[in-house]
N, C-alpha and C positions, 0 to 999 in steps of 0.2 A: 685227691681230693676227698674227705669223707662226706661218707653220705647218711645224713640223720633223718630222724623222722619227721620230716617238713610237713605242717599243715597245709602248705599250697596246694602239697600236689601229695598226697599219701600212695594212692594206687600206682603211679610213677615209679615212686620210693619202692614199694614192694615187689614191683617189675623188674625193677634195674639190678634189683639184688638176687633177685632167681636168675636174671642174665650172668652177674660178676661170679655166682659160686657155680654156674654152669659153664664158667669158662667162654661167654659167648662175644664178649667186649669185640674182637674183631668180625666176626658176624653182624655183630650189631651197626659197626660203622660202616661194614659195606652196603647194608641194606640202608641205611641213610645216602649213604654214596653212589648206589648205583642203580638202585632198585631193586636189587635182588642179591641172594648169598646162599652159597650150596654148604650143606652140612655133610662131608662124609662119611658111612656107616653111621648115618641116623638108626637106621634098623639093623639088625645083625644080620647073618648071613639066610642062618634056617628059619628065622621070620621073615626076612624077604624071599625066601624060595616057597614060604606056604603060604603067603596072601597072594603071590603071583600066580602059582598052580589050583589058589581056590580060583580067581580073578578069571584065568584061563575056563576053567568046569564050569563057573555062571555064563561067561561069555559064550560060548560052544552052548549052554544049553534054550539062552533067550536069540544067538543068532541062527540053530537049528543047523551046525554041521559043524565038525570038526577041525581044529585047529592045531598048527606044526610050529611049536617056537623057536624051534631052529633053520626052518626050511621051507616054512609058509610061503607059497606064491597066489593062489587063489583068491585070499582075503585082501581085498582091494580097500586102499585108502585108510583110514580112520572111523570105526567103531564106538560109539561112547556108551559104555556101561552103567546106568546109574543107579541111584537109589541102595548102593551097597553095606551101607551100616549093622543093619538088619539081618544079612545075609548068614552073617559067622562074626560069633564075639570077638574073633581076633582082630578084625577092623579097630577096635576100641584102641588097641595099642599103636597106632597112625595117628587115629584122631587124639587123644591125650599124649603123647610122646614128647618128654619132657623141654628138649630140646626145642623143639619149632615151635609150642606152644607158646612158649618164654616172649619169642622173636615176633608171632603173632598178635599177643597181647600187649604188647610192645608199640604196635600199628592200630589195633581197634581197639584197645583195653579192657579191662581185667576182665570186664562182662559180655566179652564178645558171644556170641553163638554160632555154633556150625551150620550152615549154609546145604551143605550136599556135600556127599562121597561120591567118586565116581570114580571108572577107571577109563582110559581112550587106550583103546587095542587097534594098532596101527602093523597092517600089512604091507609089502612095497607096492608102488604105484600111487596116483594122484597125487594133489597139490601139497600135501600138506596142511598144517593148520593154520592159514593166513594169520598176520602181523595182527594182533586188538588187545585193546585196555582192558581188564574186567569189569569197568566201568560200562556196562552197557544197559542196554533196555531200561532207558528212562534217566541216566545220566548225564543232564546238559553242558556242554563245553563253557566256560571253561570250569574244570574239575579244581577238588579241594586240595589243597596241597599236604594235607594228609591225607591217612587210605580210610576209602570206605568199607571196602572189601579186601583182603589179602588170601593170598591162595599157597599151599606146600604142594608140591609137585612131589612126591616118591616116586622114586626111578626104580623101577621092579627089573627092568634088565638093563646092562649096559648101553650107555648114549655116547653115538659118534654120529657127528652130519651123514653119512653117507647110511645108517642105520635109522635115521628119522628124529635127530636130539632134538630136544627143548632148544629153540631159538629167543634171543633176547635183545631187545636195543638197550644199551646199559644206558644208565641216564636218562633212559625217557619219561622216568614218571613225575620228572618236572618241566615236563611241556604240559601238563597238567591241562591234556586235550584227545580226543580219541584219535585214531591212525585215518591217517585221509585213504580212500583208493588207490592214489600213487604209491603210499608208502608202502602199502601192505604186503608184497608179494618178496617170496623166499626161494624162488626158483629162475632160472636162467638169465635173461632180460627183464625180466621183472623185479629179482631180488633187492631188496632193500640194502644200501651199501655198510648201513651200521649194525646187521644185523650179527651177530655171532652164533653159532652154536655150544651149547654149553656138554662137551663131553667127560661123561661123569661113570663110576662104575656102579652097578644095582647096590642098591642099600643107600644110596644118595638120596638127602631133601631138596632140594632146591626152593626157596621161600621167598616169594616177593609180592611185592608194593601192590595195592589194587589197581596205581594211575601205568604201571609199566607196562609197554608195549611188548609182546611175548608170542608166541606160535610152536610152531615145532616143522621142522625140515621134511621135505618128502622122504619118503624112507625106499633107499634104492637097489636095496640087496636083501633076498630072500628071507624069511625068519621074522618074526613080530618086536613092534618095542613096544613094553607093556608100562603102562605108569599106574598110581593111586592118588587121586587129586583130591586133595582135603581144601575146603573152601567154606573161610570164616566172613561174616560182616558183624557188624557194628551192632547191639541189641537194639537199637529201633527200626532198622531194615529187615524185611520178613524175609526169611530165608527161599530158595531155591526150594528145597526139599519139605513136605508135609512131615511138621514136630507134631501136629494135633495126636498122632496116638502111637504108645511105645509100646511096642508087647509086651506081653506078660511076663515077668521073669528076666527081661534082658536087664532090667537096672539093677546092681546087686547093691542096694543099701550103702552105706559108706563105702566100700570097694570100688564103686560107681560114681562119689557123690561129683567129682570134677567133671565126669560124660554129662551127668543129669544137668549139671549148668548152661554145660554147651549147648544141652536139648533145648535149653527154654525154660527147666524146669524152678529156676529162680527169677526169672522176670516177671513183673506183677500187672503187666498189661494182660489186656482183657476180661476182667472181671465183668459181672453182671452187678445181680442186686449185693452179694457177699460185700463188695469191696474189696481194695487191695489186700486188705490186711489177711480176710478168711482164703481167698485165693496164693497167697502164698502159702500159707500154712497146708492148705490143703498139697499143695504140688509137693511139698518138701515133705509130709505123710507118705508119699507116693514112692520116696525114695529111700522112705526110714530115716528121714532129717527132718527135726523139728526145731524149727527156730525162731524165735521174736521176732516181728517186723517193726524197724526199726523209722516211723513216720518222722 
């Protein structure tokens, strides 16, 4: 089918053309059918190692103890290292990854924003992360069929079930509700029989719909499982992390134009006496991009 410049859905046409250009049609079909998809080699090996090492250094600083990637036994369960974007410019590459962002924009629209960027650092022991939908904290059942939020789980280490892999219930985005307590388990007699382990190599990215039931299996061998979770939301949803302040010099003009949009610099919400036009222009000036506001 030829995709023309259809006026009924111009943004969707643009997003779909990006998906075609990147060869992601199969991933789009998987996302629609099953609520998740895996892009292997979303990050190259050098980038994956650099990000993983930086995450571990930051986690060690925040936890106050050393971590052993291969042989860890003392760090139990899962700790979340939050608010990572401004810690190192290298994390920009994950947030604006062309392939994952194309699929996120299909789910959330072209004007979606970044809600949070953090890492789950998991050691052996504990129950893992129980099944849940990311439509938490205020999203009542039933959920809308379209995604309000969506997530990219960048695998910083190899994923296997015994190593605490990402867990998902395929097709659960269509249930349009939160997981019940009886359905949440991922181990032993409490295991949800429909949950599967996503076993993929480091550098892979797992993209999933906000309604999809997911979690992570408990790690049962020494060492660490590390991810980088880029969480996005529609523009009318308040992000998890504070975006009212961006450190001076973090955004590099036109080079970071896309990231600036993901941080809400294109939004006109929040104006005062200045009105939407002046607020928009001021935010564009913040990143060296002044464009006229079309009312």
